[in-house]
N, C-alpha and C positions, 0 to 999 in steps of 0.2 A: 391293766385295768381292761374290761372289755364291755361291753355293753351290747345288750340283745333287745328286740322288736317285738313285742307278745300282743298279737290281735285275735280277737274270735270271730271272725267273718264266716259264714257258712256258707259252703259253694252250692249254687243254684244243682237241683236234680238235673236228670236229662230230660225225665217226663215233664217237669213243668216248662223243659228250654221248649220242647215239640209242643207244649199248648198256648204255650204261647207266642211261636209261629205260627201256629193253625191257626189262631186268632186275629194276629195281625192280616194274614192271608184273605181269612171271610170277612175281615171289616173292609178292606181294598174291594173284595172283588162285587158287596153288596154296596158300595155307595157307585160302583161303576155302573150296576144293574138298575139303580135307582133312577139313571137318569133316561133311562127306555122306557121300563113297563113298573108298575106297584109290585112290591116284594108281594109272591107267594106264598100262602101258610096251608098248612095242612089243617083239617075240619074238624080233629079230636083235639090237639092241641094248641093250648094256650098262649094267647097272644106275652112275648115276653118283650121286657125294656130293649130299643138300640143300645146297643154296645159298639163303641167307635173303637179305632187302633189306639187314639191316645190312654183312653180309659182303662183300656185292659193293659196296655203298657206298666201303667202305674200301679194295677195290684197286682201286677206278676213281678216287679223290683223287688230287688234284695232288701231286707232291712238294714239299717245305717248300721255299722260294726259300734263295738263299745269304743270308749275309750284308751287307747293304748296306754301299756305301762312301759316303764322301763327298768331294764334291770340292771344295775352295776355290781359285777362280779370283778371282785378282787383276786388274783393268783400270785402265786411265790413266781420268783424269777425262773424264766426257764433256763435250761441248763443248752448249751452251744448245739445248734444243728449241726447233726452227721447225715452224710447221703445213705441211704438207705437202697437195698436190693430192690424190695417191693414196693408198690405205690400205696401212702399211707392215706386212711382215710379223712376225709374233710370233715366229719360230723364233730360237732364241737361234745368236748368232755369234760366232765366234774373230777378230773385229778387235777390237785394241787389247787385248789378252790379255797379261800381262804375264808370269804364272807361276801354274803349276796344281800344288796340292798334296791330295794323294790320303790320305784318312784309313780306316783298316776298323774298324767296331767287332766289337772281339772278345768275347765273354762273357768273364767272370774264370775264374780259373783254379780258384778254390775254388767249389762248389756253393753257395749261399747258400738259406735255409730261407725260410719265408714271413715268418717275425718277423725278420729279417737283411733282406730286400728292403721292408717295411714300415719298417724303421728308417732305411734309407739313403733312401727317399723322403720320410720325415719330413725328416731333419736336412739333406737336400740342397734342400733346398724353403721355403724360409723366406716368411713372409706379406711379401707386397709393401707399398712404403714408404702407398699407397693406400688397403692395409686399415687398416693403423697411423694413417693420417690420420681413415678414419671412425671408428674405434675410439676415437679421442680427442674427435672431434667427439658422439659417442654419449653419451660420460659426463660431459662439460662440462655447466655449469650456464648459464642465462642471461648471470647478470653472471661467470661464471669459465670463461674458455676456457683449455684446459690446453695451447695449442698456442701462447699468447699469450708471447713471449719475446723475448729478444736476437735468437735464431737459430731458424727450423722445424725444421732439420734436427738439432739440438739435443736440441729437445722431442723431436721424433719416437725418437732416441737413448733417451732415458729411458724412453719409452714401451714400447718394444721389451725395454729389460731388466726393467722390470716383468713383462714376460711373459715370462721366461726364467727356468724353475725350477732348481736347483741342482743335480738329477738329470739333467738334459740334457747337459750337459757329461760326467759322469760315462759317458752311453751313451754320446757320441761316441767316447769315449779307449775303451771297450770294445769297439767296432766295429773300431775302426782295426785292431786287433789280427789280423783278420780278414777287412778290405779297404782298400785303399789307397786311405783320402778325401783325403789331403792330399799329391799327388806335387808333384813339383818342375817337371812339365809342367802338371799339370790342380790348378790352385787353387780348390777347391768353395768355395761360400760357404754357410757353416751361418747366417749372421744377414745383415741390413744393417749395421749399424753396429758390430760387436763382433768381426771376426773377427781371425782370426791362426792362422799354419800350426800346424801341432799338433806339429810338430818343434821349433820355437822356444823359447826358454829364457822363465820367467816374467818376465826383466826387460827381455824387448824390448819395444821402442815399437811403435807400430800405424805401417803400411808409409806411410801416407798420409802428406803433406805439410801438410794445413792444421790450424790451430792447433788447432780444433775435435777435429778427428778422433784427433789425438796425446793431448789431455787423457783421453779416454772410455777406461776398463777395458773392457781385452780379455778375452775368456773373462766375460763380467758373467752375473750373474746376479741374483735380486732379493732375496736373503737378508737383505742388509744393509737394503734399504728394506722389507722385509715386517717386520722387527724393532722398525724404526721406526716402519712405520703401524702394529703390533699394542699398540705404547706408546699411541701418540694416541687410536685406538679404546678402548682402555680406559680413559684418562682421562675422554673426552668421552661415551664412555657410562655411567661411575661419578659423575659430577657430574648427569646427569641424573636417572638412579635415585634415588639418594641425595635430591637437592634436590626431588625428588617425592615422593618416600616418604620421609620423614627416619624413622620409626617402624619401617623393612622388617628383617626378622631377618638375620643378616649371612650364614646360607645360602641365604635365599631371594634375597639381592642377588647373591651369585655367580651363583645359577641365573640371573637376570633379565640378568646381562651375558652370560651366554655364551647366551643365547637372543636376544638382540640382536646379539651380534658375536663368536659362536662360530666353529668351522670351520665347522659345515653352514649356517648362515645368510649367511656370508659366500660360501659355493661355490654358495648358490642363487641370488645376487643375481647373481655373474660369469658362471654359467652362464646365467641364465635371463634377466635383466634386461639384461645387458652384451653378450652373445651371444659370448665366448669362446673356448667349446669350438666344436666341428665343428655344423655344420646337420644336419637329418636326410639331406639330400641329398648330404652330404658324406662320410658316417660308412661307412667300409667293413666288410672285414676287416681287422683290424690284430693280428693274435698267432700262435699256433701254432695247428696241428693237430692233432687228437687221431688217436689208433693208427688207427683206421678211414674216415681222413680224410673224416670229416663235423663239423660244426664246428654245436652247435646252436645256437638261438637267442639262450640267454644270453651264449655267448661273442663272439657278434657285436659289432663296433661297437671303442667307445672302450678299448683296451686290454684287450681280452679280455673285459669285460663292456658290457652295456648301458650307456652313459654313465659308462663306469668303476665301477659301485659293486661295492663289495665287503664281505664282512661284518666280522667284529670281527678286531682283532687279537691272534692266539691262537701261542701258543709251538710251534714246529716247522713244520709245514707250513702257511704263510700263509694265510690263505682271504681272496682278494680281494687279493691281493699279489705274484702272482707277475711277472718280467718280462713288462713289456709295452711297449709306443713310445706316443709320442704322434701320432696320425694329421692329419688336416686340422684345421683353426683355428688359432688366432691364440697360444693357448697352447702353448710349449715343455716338454717333461716327458719322463721317460722312468718307468714301472715299476718298484719294487725293492720287494725283500723286505727284511725284519729283519733286522739286523745286529745284533753286539754290541755297538755303538757309537750307532748310528742306528735309528730305528723304521722302520715301513716307508713308502713312499711311495705313496698313491694317489690316485685322479683328486681326490678331494674335497679333499684336502692340497694340490694344485696349485692348485688354485681358488680354492682360503680365499689363500692366499700371493700373486696376483695381485691379491686386494681388498685386500691389508695394503698390498702395495708400492705402490700405486696412491696411496693415502695419503701415502707417504711422498715419493711424486715428486711432489703437490701441495703439501706441505710443504717442499722443496728447492725448488720453482721461484715460489711464491706464498705464503711465509707460513704462520704458525699460525693465523688469523683464517681465510684459505682455506682450510685443511686442516680446520678445524671445520665451517664452512660445507659444507663435501664430504661430511662424515662425516654429518652433522645431516639433510643434502638424501637422500642413498643408504641408509643403514643404519637412523638413529636419528628418521627422519621418524613415527613411532607415542610416539616419547618427549617429543621437545618439546612443551611447553605450548603451548595453542589461541593466546592473546592474552597480551601482556605484563600488561595490567591487572589478570588474575587468579589466584588465588592457588592454584586447583585444580589438581590433574595431570592431563594427557590421559586423557579417557577410555579410548581403546584401549589405552594403557599398563596401565588397571588391568584392562578386562578380560584382557591378557595375562600379567599378575603371579598372577592368581586362583588359575588353575589350580596355582600354583607351591609356594601354601602349604599345605601337610596338615599335621595333627595327631594324635596317636594319643590324649592326654588334653587336650582345650581347655578343661576345668575347671580343672582342676588349674594350667595354664599359665596362665589368665586370673586365677587368684586369685593365683598369686605374682606377677604384674605389680602386680595392684591393692596388693599390699601393698609390691611394692618401691618404689611411688612414693607411700607413704603414705594412700592413698584408703578408700574403707570398705570393708567384704570383700566378696565375691561373697554374691548371694541370687538364685536361683531363683521365680520367683512364676508359678502357673498362670492365665495370661489370658481364655483359653475352652479349650470342649472343647464333642464331639459325638459323640451313642454310644457312652459308656463302657459300657453292657450288650451293645451287638450285637457283630458279627463283625468291624466295620470303624471302630474308635473314631477319633477324632484331636483331639489335644492339642494347643495354641499354648499356649507358654511364653516368659516372659521372661527377662533377665539383667540383673540391676539392681547398684549399687553405690549405696547407701543410696537416694534418692530418681531417680537418673538411671537410666535404660534404656540398655544398650548393646548389646543385641542381641536378638533374637528368633526362634525357630524352632518347626516342627512335627512332628508323629510319629504313630506308630501306639502310640505308649506314653509316658507322661512321662517316663521315662530317655530316651529316644529325643529327645523333645523340648529338653530342658536338654540334652544333647549340641549340638543343633544351634545352641541357643540361644548357647552359649559358643563354638562357633566362628563365630557371625555376628559375633559383640562382635571377636571378635578378627582377623576381616579388618578391620572396620570401624577397628580401632585402625592395623592397619598399612598398608592403603592410606588412611588419610585424614591429617588432619593439615596439608597443605599445604605450598606451599612456603615454603621460610626467606628472610627479606626481604637485599635487599643483590644480588641477581642472583646470578650464577653463578662459581664462584672462577677459571675461565680469563677472565673479563671482564680483569682488566688486562693478562691476556698478550696477549688479541688486540687491544687496544688500544694496546699497544706494538711488533706485529708489524704494522701499517699500512703502516708504510713498506719494508716486508721486501723486498729486492732479488735476496734467491735465497743460496745457498751452495753449493761445493762441497769434495769430502774434500781433505787434504795430499797431497803426494808420499809421505807413509810411513803412510798410513791403510790396514787392513787390514778388509775385511770381514767382519764376523761368521757363524762358519759354522753353529751353531746358532741357528735362531730361535727366540722363546718363544713358548710354546704358551700 
């Protein structure tokens, strides 16, 4: 079967081309002469209106070609090709033609906006399987291959499900009301493995007859996988933070968890390290046009904003949460504003859901130990202790958590902590001083509990040096202490899951609708 495209576009004649060139030349020469002296006209010649080069070029342009037609020609099977002495003609022939079918590409009945066209392109052009395989190879570890398993097609299906946000299918359903995306004659593909006609019921099965395809959920998204991955990320990060810094306050520990596995950190890993979003060459105008038909620099790219970054979620008119679409790239999502039951869906939320869902995919296919190894390699590398023989925490983690410790009255906090643990009361002692009677004095004070020096600080006054000495003592207490003996709490689970063969949900299992934050 071959396809031929026919268009009826008339070539411009040489005489018209010469006239166009002459008009261009006349227009430019007249404009140059008008700057020095008025244009002279003959006495008997009627004055004609001035015609610039732009108006002449518009009238001389060729008419718009008609809508092309596609001819689908079916031929009989060709005999084996034999080498010929003389070169054969490359012109198409009608020999062996069985039937011809002509299709005309008609424009849609409803005029589509720029945003709807972007949605239509994004929804009907899923990433190819080669891109999914390349993404799986990028995020795999030397001893953890995400494509390893019973079926490579099944692994790619899970990878694709992790890249589809729940808002993607909501956008498809909303666009279906305006554009016939899934007609009986034209079956569009929105994904590679999780498609089904929009008109079918939720209880229908996949159209493929293979067992692997019928087991896959249709209209699948990464909501359930992201909820599972979020719990695993919180578990692995919590044990590393608390085992490395056992005396860390609760609020500082929660801030450390957000620092390592929060939505911003996960989105940065998915965007910059994994390459989930569009590249610079793939970014295009995706979204609305303003009233003056001008698109600002901030509006260009992914979902109206550069890289989809928006402001805070505020009530009423959402900042950075307008309706938008997913452009090129692996991630499939749709920008949504805040509703009474759900928060806004921003680009950062969609990227973070991909990172969480991929952790869930690793846990499903390779087990608990592999999921912990995957999280430590991609997200918690700065928290993992340098060696197993030392009890000291990772120095990079100490540098990360140090700015999170803020004190309004460190001397009072340190004094209460010493009293709570039954230690001698706090006292400050001046260790060094310089230039007390000058304009720039310097004092060095130490914080002591009995004869043990807990911290040291300096300042331009004695009170400032005491404040810094107490703050230094609290930082040493909270960031010190060493790791506890006996390993990590999840070591027992990792040993039990060494022979994990994977799992799949039962037929009556329903995906969660709201992922935990």
